[in-house]
PDB file with SEQRES, HELIX, SHEET and CRYST1 records, atoms N, CA, C and O in Angstrom:
SEQRES   1 A   66  MET ASP TRP ILE MET TRP GLY GLY ILE LEU LEU PRO PHE          
SEQRES   2 A   66  ILE GLY THR SER PHE GLY ALA ALA GLY VAL TYR PHE LEU          
SEQRES   3 A   66  LYS LYS SER ALA GLU ARG LYS ARG GLY GLU ILE LEU ALA          
SEQRES   4 A   66  GLY PHE SER SER GLY ILE MET ALA ALA ALA PRO VAL TRP          
SEQRES   5 A   66  SER LEU LEU PRO PRO ALA THR GLU ARG THR ARG GLN SER          
SEQRES   6 A   66  GLY                                                          
HELIX    1 AA1 TRP A    3  LEU A   26  1                                  24    
HELIX    2 AA2 ARG A   32  SER A   53  1                                  22    
HELIX    3 AA3 LEU A   55  SER A   65  1                                  11    
CRYST1    1.000    1.000    1.000  90.00  90.00  90.00 P 1           1          
ATOM      1  N   MET A   1       0.798  -1.168  -0.060  1.00  0.00           N  
ATOM      2  CA  MET A   1      -0.017  -0.029   0.013  1.00  0.00           C  
ATOM      3  C   MET A   1       0.829   1.260  -0.002  1.00  0.00           C  
ATOM      4  O   MET A   1       1.991   1.257   0.405  1.00  0.00           O  
ATOM      5  N   ASP A   2       0.267   2.274  -0.442  1.00  0.00           N  
ATOM      6  CA  ASP A   2       1.014   3.577  -0.495  1.00  0.00           C  
ATOM      7  C   ASP A   2       1.034   4.218   0.931  1.00  0.00           C  
ATOM      8  O   ASP A   2      -0.013   4.416   1.547  1.00  0.00           O  
ATOM      9  N   TRP A   3       2.261   4.534   1.428  1.00  0.00           N  
ATOM     10  CA  TRP A   3       2.364   5.022   2.795  1.00  0.00           C  
ATOM     11  C   TRP A   3       1.793   6.448   2.950  1.00  0.00           C  
ATOM     12  O   TRP A   3       1.376   6.834   4.042  1.00  0.00           O  
ATOM     13  N   ILE A   4       1.779   7.205   1.878  1.00  0.00           N  
ATOM     14  CA  ILE A   4       1.130   8.559   1.987  1.00  0.00           C  
ATOM     15  C   ILE A   4      -0.294   8.428   2.153  1.00  0.00           C  
ATOM     16  O   ILE A   4      -0.901   9.243   2.847  1.00  0.00           O  
ATOM     17  N   MET A   5      -0.908   7.427   1.548  1.00  0.00           N  
ATOM     18  CA  MET A   5      -2.373   7.281   1.757  1.00  0.00           C  
ATOM     19  C   MET A   5      -2.686   6.875   3.108  1.00  0.00           C  
ATOM     20  O   MET A   5      -3.647   7.384   3.686  1.00  0.00           O  
ATOM     21  N   TRP A   6      -1.893   5.924   3.712  1.00  0.00           N  
ATOM     22  CA  TRP A   6      -2.124   5.491   5.100  1.00  0.00           C  
ATOM     23  C   TRP A   6      -1.911   6.619   6.012  1.00  0.00           C  
ATOM     24  O   TRP A   6      -2.664   6.758   6.976  1.00  0.00           O  
ATOM     25  N   GLY A   7      -0.892   7.484   5.778  1.00  0.00           N  
ATOM     26  CA  GLY A   7      -0.659   8.546   6.618  1.00  0.00           C  
ATOM     27  C   GLY A   7      -1.842   9.641   6.598  1.00  0.00           C  
ATOM     28  O   GLY A   7      -2.149  10.273   7.609  1.00  0.00           O  
ATOM     29  N   GLY A   8      -2.419   9.791   5.463  1.00  0.00           N  
ATOM     30  CA  GLY A   8      -3.608  10.623   5.313  1.00  0.00           C  
ATOM     31  C   GLY A   8      -4.783  10.005   6.020  1.00  0.00           C  
ATOM     32  O   GLY A   8      -5.664  10.754   6.443  1.00  0.00           O  
ATOM     33  N   ILE A   9      -4.867   8.814   6.172  1.00  0.00           N  
ATOM     34  CA  ILE A   9      -5.994   8.164   6.823  1.00  0.00           C  
ATOM     35  C   ILE A   9      -5.756   8.163   8.298  1.00  0.00           C  
ATOM     36  O   ILE A   9      -6.662   8.460   9.077  1.00  0.00           O  
ATOM     37  N   LEU A  10      -4.509   7.822   8.716  1.00  0.00           N  
ATOM     38  CA  LEU A  10      -4.253   7.656  10.179  1.00  0.00           C  
ATOM     39  C   LEU A  10      -4.014   8.963  10.914  1.00  0.00           C  
ATOM     40  O   LEU A  10      -4.247   9.008  12.122  1.00  0.00           O  
ATOM     41  N   LEU A  11      -3.588   9.973  10.296  1.00  0.00           N  
ATOM     42  CA  LEU A  11      -3.277  11.186  10.957  1.00  0.00           C  
ATOM     43  C   LEU A  11      -4.493  11.849  11.505  1.00  0.00           C  
ATOM     44  O   LEU A  11      -4.438  12.236  12.672  1.00  0.00           O  
ATOM     45  N   PRO A  12      -5.586  12.032  10.817  1.00  0.00           N  
ATOM     46  CA  PRO A  12      -6.829  12.574  11.319  1.00  0.00           C  
ATOM     47  C   PRO A  12      -7.429  11.605  12.406  1.00  0.00           C  
ATOM     48  O   PRO A  12      -7.990  12.052  13.407  1.00  0.00           O  
ATOM     49  N   PHE A  13      -7.289  10.278  12.168  1.00  0.00           N  
ATOM     50  CA  PHE A  13      -7.867   9.352  13.129  1.00  0.00           C  
ATOM     51  C   PHE A  13      -7.164   9.479  14.494  1.00  0.00           C  
ATOM     52  O   PHE A  13      -7.791   9.495  15.553  1.00  0.00           O  
ATOM     53  N   ILE A  14      -5.836   9.568  14.408  1.00  0.00           N  
ATOM     54  CA  ILE A  14      -5.026   9.742  15.685  1.00  0.00           C  
ATOM     55  C   ILE A  14      -5.352  11.047  16.391  1.00  0.00           C  
ATOM     56  O   ILE A  14      -5.536  11.086  17.607  1.00  0.00           O  
ATOM     57  N   GLY A  15      -5.418  12.079  15.629  1.00  0.00           N  
ATOM     58  CA  GLY A  15      -5.755  13.423  16.214  1.00  0.00           C  
ATOM     59  C   GLY A  15      -7.145  13.425  16.878  1.00  0.00           C  
ATOM     60  O   GLY A  15      -7.320  13.942  17.982  1.00  0.00           O  
ATOM     61  N   THR A  16      -8.097  12.853  16.198  1.00  0.00           N  
ATOM     62  CA  THR A  16      -9.426  12.836  16.758  1.00  0.00           C  
ATOM     63  C   THR A  16      -9.484  11.934  17.998  1.00  0.00           C  
ATOM     64  O   THR A  16     -10.122  12.255  19.000  1.00  0.00           O  
ATOM     65  N   SER A  17      -8.800  10.807  17.889  1.00  0.00           N  
ATOM     66  CA  SER A  17      -8.732   9.932  19.095  1.00  0.00           C  
ATOM     67  C   SER A  17      -8.165  10.605  20.287  1.00  0.00           C  
ATOM     68  O   SER A  17      -8.782  10.539  21.350  1.00  0.00           O  
ATOM     69  N   PHE A  18      -7.028  11.255  20.203  1.00  0.00           N  
ATOM     70  CA  PHE A  18      -6.288  11.916  21.221  1.00  0.00           C  
ATOM     71  C   PHE A  18      -7.326  13.071  21.818  1.00  0.00           C  
ATOM     72  O   PHE A  18      -7.493  13.204  23.031  1.00  0.00           O  
ATOM     73  N   GLY A  19      -7.935  13.808  20.929  1.00  0.00           N  
ATOM     74  CA  GLY A  19      -8.834  14.773  21.358  1.00  0.00           C  
ATOM     75  C   GLY A  19      -9.947  14.225  22.147  1.00  0.00           C  
ATOM     76  O   GLY A  19     -10.263  14.724  23.227  1.00  0.00           O  
ATOM     77  N   ALA A  20     -10.546  13.217  21.641  1.00  0.00           N  
ATOM     78  CA  ALA A  20     -11.669  12.612  22.364  1.00  0.00           C  
ATOM     79  C   ALA A  20     -11.212  11.989  23.683  1.00  0.00           C  
ATOM     80  O   ALA A  20     -11.928  12.041  24.683  1.00  0.00           O  
ATOM     81  N   ALA A  21     -10.017  11.401  23.676  1.00  0.00           N  
ATOM     82  CA  ALA A  21      -9.554  10.820  25.013  1.00  0.00           C  
ATOM     83  C   ALA A  21      -9.323  11.895  25.952  1.00  0.00           C  
ATOM     84  O   ALA A  21      -9.619  11.671  27.126  1.00  0.00           O  
ATOM     85  N   GLY A  22      -8.807  13.115  25.617  1.00  0.00           N  
ATOM     86  CA  GLY A  22      -8.590  14.142  26.481  1.00  0.00           C  
ATOM     87  C   GLY A  22      -9.887  14.654  27.085  1.00  0.00           C  
ATOM     88  O   GLY A  22      -9.914  14.958  28.277  1.00  0.00           O  
ATOM     89  N   VAL A  23     -11.014  14.770  26.277  1.00  0.00           N  
ATOM     90  CA  VAL A  23     -12.275  15.169  26.828  1.00  0.00           C  
ATOM     91  C   VAL A  23     -12.803  14.177  27.790  1.00  0.00           C  
ATOM     92  O   VAL A  23     -13.326  14.508  28.854  1.00  0.00           O  
ATOM     93  N   TYR A  24     -12.642  12.846  27.363  1.00  0.00           N  
ATOM     94  CA  TYR A  24     -13.249  11.795  28.139  1.00  0.00           C  
ATOM     95  C   TYR A  24     -12.561  11.747  29.563  1.00  0.00           C  
ATOM     96  O   TYR A  24     -13.220  11.595  30.592  1.00  0.00           O  
ATOM     97  N   PHE A  25     -11.221  11.885  29.545  1.00  0.00           N  
ATOM     98  CA  PHE A  25     -10.591  11.803  30.940  1.00  0.00           C  
ATOM     99  C   PHE A  25     -10.668  13.038  31.749  1.00  0.00           C  
ATOM    100  O   PHE A  25     -10.534  12.974  32.971  1.00  0.00           O  
ATOM    101  N   LEU A  26     -10.879  14.176  31.131  1.00  0.00           N  
ATOM    102  CA  LEU A  26     -10.945  15.428  31.843  1.00  0.00           C  
ATOM    103  C   LEU A  26     -12.419  15.813  32.200  1.00  0.00           C  
ATOM    104  O   LEU A  26     -12.677  16.837  32.832  1.00  0.00           O  
ATOM    105  N   LYS A  27     -13.330  14.973  31.778  1.00  0.00           N  
ATOM    106  CA  LYS A  27     -14.767  15.519  31.929  1.00  0.00           C  
ATOM    107  C   LYS A  27     -15.249  15.544  33.415  1.00  0.00           C  
ATOM    108  O   LYS A  27     -16.169  16.283  33.765  1.00  0.00           O  
ATOM    109  N   LYS A  28     -14.648  14.777  34.209  1.00  0.00           N  
ATOM    110  CA  LYS A  28     -15.056  14.779  35.632  1.00  0.00           C  
ATOM    111  C   LYS A  28     -14.387  15.952  36.387  1.00  0.00           C  
ATOM    112  O   LYS A  28     -14.956  16.517  37.321  1.00  0.00           O  
ATOM    113  N   SER A  29     -13.144  16.299  35.941  1.00  0.00           N  
ATOM    114  CA  SER A  29     -12.511  17.376  36.626  1.00  0.00           C  
ATOM    115  C   SER A  29     -12.674  18.728  35.949  1.00  0.00           C  
ATOM    116  O   SER A  29     -12.165  19.731  36.447  1.00  0.00           O  
ATOM    117  N   ALA A  30     -13.357  18.769  34.851  1.00  0.00           N  
ATOM    118  CA  ALA A  30     -13.521  20.052  34.165  1.00  0.00           C  
ATOM    119  C   ALA A  30     -14.627  20.804  34.720  1.00  0.00           C  
ATOM    120  O   ALA A  30     -15.699  20.247  34.961  1.00  0.00           O  
ATOM    121  N   GLU A  31     -14.425  22.085  34.946  1.00  0.00           N  
ATOM    122  CA  GLU A  31     -15.406  22.990  35.445  1.00  0.00           C  
ATOM    123  C   GLU A  31     -16.355  23.466  34.342  1.00  0.00           C  
ATOM    124  O   GLU A  31     -16.052  23.232  33.172  1.00  0.00           O  
ATOM    125  N   ARG A  32     -17.369  24.053  34.610  1.00  0.00           N  
ATOM    126  CA  ARG A  32     -18.313  24.451  33.627  1.00  0.00           C  
ATOM    127  C   ARG A  32     -17.790  25.429  32.526  1.00  0.00           C  
ATOM    128  O   ARG A  32     -18.128  25.316  31.348  1.00  0.00           O  
ATOM    129  N   LYS A  33     -16.990  26.341  32.960  1.00  0.00           N  
ATOM    130  CA  LYS A  33     -16.419  27.387  32.059  1.00  0.00           C  
ATOM    131  C   LYS A  33     -15.506  26.704  31.059  1.00  0.00           C  
ATOM    132  O   LYS A  33     -15.559  27.063  29.883  1.00  0.00           O  
ATOM    133  N   ARG A  34     -14.651  25.722  31.449  1.00  0.00           N  
ATOM    134  CA  ARG A  34     -13.792  25.081  30.504  1.00  0.00           C  
ATOM    135  C   ARG A  34     -14.611  24.290  29.418  1.00  0.00           C  
ATOM    136  O   ARG A  34     -14.251  24.259  28.241  1.00  0.00           O  
ATOM    137  N   GLY A  35     -15.701  23.673  29.871  1.00  0.00           N  
ATOM    138  CA  GLY A  35     -16.610  22.980  28.908  1.00  0.00           C  
ATOM    139  C   GLY A  35     -17.181  23.890  27.925  1.00  0.00           C  
ATOM    140  O   GLY A  35     -17.253  23.564  26.740  1.00  0.00           O  
ATOM    141  N   GLU A  36     -17.626  25.113  28.397  1.00  0.00           N  
ATOM    142  CA  GLU A  36     -18.138  26.062  27.433  1.00  0.00           C  
ATOM    143  C   GLU A  36     -17.080  26.596  26.470  1.00  0.00           C  
ATOM    144  O   GLU A  36     -17.425  26.866  25.320  1.00  0.00           O  
ATOM    145  N   ILE A  37     -15.835  26.763  26.856  1.00  0.00           N  
ATOM    146  CA  ILE A  37     -14.822  27.194  26.074  1.00  0.00           C  
ATOM    147  C   ILE A  37     -14.543  26.135  25.020  1.00  0.00           C  
ATOM    148  O   ILE A  37     -14.461  26.449  23.833  1.00  0.00           O  
ATOM    149  N   LEU A  38     -14.392  24.834  25.459  1.00  0.00           N  
ATOM    150  CA  LEU A  38     -14.197  23.738  24.483  1.00  0.00           C  
ATOM    151  C   LEU A  38     -15.289  23.691  23.421  1.00  0.00           C  
ATOM    152  O   LEU A  38     -15.015  23.568  22.227  1.00  0.00           O  
ATOM    153  N   ALA A  39     -16.575  23.794  23.901  1.00  0.00           N  
ATOM    154  CA  ALA A  39     -17.729  23.673  22.973  1.00  0.00           C  
ATOM    155  C   ALA A  39     -17.720  24.817  22.001  1.00  0.00           C  
ATOM    156  O   ALA A  39     -18.063  24.605  20.838  1.00  0.00           O  
ATOM    157  N   GLY A  40     -17.336  26.066  22.410  1.00  0.00           N  
ATOM    158  CA  GLY A  40     -17.246  27.118  21.498  1.00  0.00           C  
ATOM    159  C   GLY A  40     -16.091  27.018  20.508  1.00  0.00           C  
ATOM    160  O   GLY A  40     -16.219  27.488  19.378  1.00  0.00           O  
ATOM    161  N   PHE A  41     -14.961  26.417  20.900  1.00  0.00           N  
ATOM    162  CA  PHE A  41     -13.855  26.212  19.995  1.00  0.00           C  
ATOM    163  C   PHE A  41     -14.219  25.159  19.026  1.00  0.00           C  
ATOM    164  O   PHE A  41     -13.884  25.311  17.851  1.00  0.00           O  
ATOM    165  N   SER A  42     -14.883  24.090  19.400  1.00  0.00           N  
ATOM    166  CA  SER A  42     -15.173  22.987  18.445  1.00  0.00           C  
ATOM    167  C   SER A  42     -16.248  23.513  17.509  1.00  0.00           C  
ATOM    168  O   SER A  42     -16.181  23.174  16.327  1.00  0.00           O  
ATOM    169  N   SER A  43     -17.235  24.309  17.916  1.00  0.00           N  
ATOM    170  CA  SER A  43     -18.250  24.782  17.034  1.00  0.00           C  
ATOM    171  C   SER A  43     -17.620  25.819  16.078  1.00  0.00           C  
ATOM    172  O   SER A  43     -18.067  25.935  14.937  1.00  0.00           O  
ATOM    173  N   GLY A  44     -16.664  26.521  16.487  1.00  0.00           N  
ATOM    174  CA  GLY A  44     -15.924  27.392  15.542  1.00  0.00           C  
ATOM    175  C   GLY A  44     -15.190  26.728  14.461  1.00  0.00           C  
ATOM    176  O   GLY A  44     -15.184  27.173  13.313  1.00  0.00           O  
ATOM    177  N   ILE A  45     -14.570  25.661  14.823  1.00  0.00           N  
ATOM    178  CA  ILE A  45     -13.933  24.797  13.833  1.00  0.00           C  
ATOM    179  C   ILE A  45     -14.827  24.202  12.846  1.00  0.00           C  
ATOM    180  O   ILE A  45     -14.575  24.189  11.641  1.00  0.00           O  
ATOM    181  N   MET A  46     -15.951  23.674  13.415  1.00  0.00           N  
ATOM    182  CA  MET A  46     -16.950  23.116  12.460  1.00  0.00           C  
ATOM    183  C   MET A  46     -17.628  24.130  11.573  1.00  0.00           C  
ATOM    184  O   MET A  46     -18.101  23.794  10.488  1.00  0.00           O  
ATOM    185  N   ALA A  47     -17.680  25.365  12.024  1.00  0.00           N  
ATOM    186  CA  ALA A  47     -18.265  26.427  11.170  1.00  0.00           C  
ATOM    187  C   ALA A  47     -17.223  26.946  10.064  1.00  0.00           C  
ATOM    188  O   ALA A  47     -17.593  27.387   8.976  1.00  0.00           O  
ATOM    189  N   ALA A  48     -15.876  26.846  10.462  1.00  0.00           N  
ATOM    190  CA  ALA A  48     -14.853  27.325   9.527  1.00  0.00           C  
ATOM    191  C   ALA A  48     -14.578  26.234   8.503  1.00  0.00           C  
ATOM    192  O   ALA A  48     -14.033  26.543   7.443  1.00  0.00           O  
ATOM    193  N   ALA A  49     -14.917  24.995   8.755  1.00  0.00           N  
ATOM    194  CA  ALA A  49     -14.541  23.893   7.787  1.00  0.00           C  
ATOM    195  C   ALA A  49     -15.218  24.095   6.434  1.00  0.00           C  
ATOM    196  O   ALA A  49     -14.543  23.911   5.421  1.00  0.00           O  
ATOM    197  N   PRO A  50     -16.448  24.446   6.341  1.00  0.00           N  
ATOM    198  CA  PRO A  50     -17.010  24.688   4.989  1.00  0.00           C  
ATOM    199  C   PRO A  50     -16.441  25.922   4.324  1.00  0.00           C  
ATOM    200  O   PRO A  50     -16.341  25.951   3.097  1.00  0.00           O  
ATOM    201  N   VAL A  51     -16.083  26.891   5.037  1.00  0.00           N  
ATOM    202  CA  VAL A  51     -15.532  28.141   4.416  1.00  0.00           C  
ATOM    203  C   VAL A  51     -14.193  27.828   3.761  1.00  0.00           C  
ATOM    204  O   VAL A  51     -13.942  28.272   2.641  1.00  0.00           O  
ATOM    205  N   TRP A  52     -13.308  27.057   4.451  1.00  0.00           N  
ATOM    206  CA  TRP A  52     -11.976  26.795   3.929  1.00  0.00           C  
ATOM    207  C   TRP A  52     -11.853  25.505   2.978  1.00  0.00           C  
ATOM    208  O   TRP A  52     -10.862  25.326   2.270  1.00  0.00           O  
ATOM    209  N   SER A  53     -12.877  24.677   3.020  1.00  0.00           N  
ATOM    210  CA  SER A  53     -12.794  23.507   2.215  1.00  0.00           C  
ATOM    211  C   SER A  53     -13.773  23.438   1.065  1.00  0.00           C  
ATOM    212  O   SER A  53     -13.516  22.730   0.091  1.00  0.00           O  
ATOM    213  N   LEU A  54     -14.864  24.134   1.137  1.00  0.00           N  
ATOM    214  CA  LEU A  54     -15.836  24.112   0.193  1.00  0.00           C  
ATOM    215  C   LEU A  54     -16.084  25.244  -0.739  1.00  0.00           C  
ATOM    216  O   LEU A  54     -16.437  25.070  -1.905  1.00  0.00           O  
ATOM    217  N   LEU A  55     -15.883  26.456  -0.174  1.00  0.00           N  
ATOM    218  CA  LEU A  55     -16.046  27.653  -0.892  1.00  0.00           C  
ATOM    219  C   LEU A  55     -14.969  27.899  -1.978  1.00  0.00           C  
ATOM    220  O   LEU A  55     -15.319  28.341  -3.072  1.00  0.00           O  
ATOM    221  N   PRO A  56     -13.710  27.637  -1.719  1.00  0.00           N  
ATOM    222  CA  PRO A  56     -12.713  27.894  -2.762  1.00  0.00           C  
ATOM    223  C   PRO A  56     -12.987  27.092  -4.003  1.00  0.00           C  
ATOM    224  O   PRO A  56     -13.000  27.690  -5.079  1.00  0.00           O  
ATOM    225  N   PRO A  57     -13.211  25.769  -3.960  1.00  0.00           N  
ATOM    226  CA  PRO A  57     -13.505  25.022  -5.221  1.00  0.00           C  
ATOM    227  C   PRO A  57     -14.724  25.567  -5.902  1.00  0.00           C  
ATOM    228  O   PRO A  57     -14.768  25.672  -7.128  1.00  0.00           O  
ATOM    229  N   ALA A  58     -15.756  25.929  -5.083  1.00  0.00           N  
ATOM    230  CA  ALA A  58     -16.984  26.502  -5.731  1.00  0.00           C  
ATOM    231  C   ALA A  58     -16.676  27.748  -6.486  1.00  0.00           C  
ATOM    232  O   ALA A  58     -17.114  27.897  -7.626  1.00  0.00           O  
ATOM    233  N   THR A  59     -15.941  28.650  -5.900  1.00  0.00           N  
ATOM    234  CA  THR A  59     -15.653  29.938  -6.602  1.00  0.00           C  
ATOM    235  C   THR A  59     -14.794  29.692  -7.776  1.00  0.00           C  
ATOM    236  O   THR A  59     -14.925  30.433  -8.750  1.00  0.00           O  
ATOM    237  N   GLU A  60     -13.968  28.777  -7.793  1.00  0.00           N  
ATOM    238  CA  GLU A  60     -13.065  28.388  -8.921  1.00  0.00           C  
ATOM    239  C   GLU A  60     -13.956  27.793 -10.047  1.00  0.00           C  
ATOM    240  O   GLU A  60     -13.771  28.151 -11.210  1.00  0.00           O  
ATOM    241  N   ARG A  61     -14.862  26.946  -9.744  1.00  0.00           N  
ATOM    242  CA  ARG A  61     -15.663  26.435 -10.682  1.00  0.00           C  
ATOM    243  C   ARG A  61     -16.635  27.494 -11.439  1.00  0.00           C  
ATOM    244  O   ARG A  61     -16.989  27.420 -12.616  1.00  0.00           O  
ATOM    245  N   THR A  62     -16.972  28.453 -10.533  1.00  0.00           N  
ATOM    246  CA  THR A  62     -17.887  29.440 -11.005  1.00  0.00           C  
ATOM    247  C   THR A  62     -17.055  30.369 -12.008  1.00  0.00           C  
ATOM    248  O   THR A  62     -17.547  30.804 -13.049  1.00  0.00           O  
ATOM    249  N   ARG A  63     -15.824  30.614 -11.618  1.00  0.00           N  
ATOM    250  CA  ARG A  63     -14.968  31.515 -12.556  1.00  0.00           C  
ATOM    251  C   ARG A  63     -14.703  30.646 -13.851  1.00  0.00           C  
ATOM    252  O   ARG A  63     -14.669  31.292 -14.899  1.00  0.00           O  
ATOM    253  N   GLN A  64     -14.525  29.386 -13.932  1.00  0.00           N  
ATOM    254  CA  GLN A  64     -14.315  28.664 -15.047  1.00  0.00           C  
ATOM    255  C   GLN A  64     -15.459  28.604 -15.956  1.00  0.00           C  
ATOM    256  O   GLN A  64     -15.314  28.638 -17.178  1.00  0.00           O  
ATOM    257  N   SER A  65     -16.702  28.507 -15.322  1.00  0.00           N  
ATOM    258  CA  SER A  65     -17.970  28.353 -16.200  1.00  0.00           C  
ATOM    259  C   SER A  65     -18.408  29.774 -16.725  1.00  0.00           C  
ATOM    260  O   SER A  65     -19.295  29.863 -17.574  1.00  0.00           O  
ATOM    261  N   GLY A  66     -17.801  30.838 -16.231  1.00  0.00           N  
ATOM    262  CA  GLY A  66     -18.057  32.097 -16.741  1.00  0.00           C  
ATOM    263  C   GLY A  66     -19.201  32.674 -15.992  1.00  0.00           C  
ATOM    264  O   GLY A  66     -19.616  33.799 -16.269  1.00  0.00           O  
TER     265      GLY A  66                                                      
END                                                                             
């Protein structure tokens, strides 16, 4: 198999796993304010994802079609 492909698959998986493990293990000791900050941060990332990954290809296709 191609190692670049496996790296592209495993890197997001590992990052997501570490992030979820951190939240899982810190949930009992986390105060309310920290939870609100983490929720705001994650919602900001999810809101930015379409802007940075979907809009540039759409504008490029619009320019190509005239």
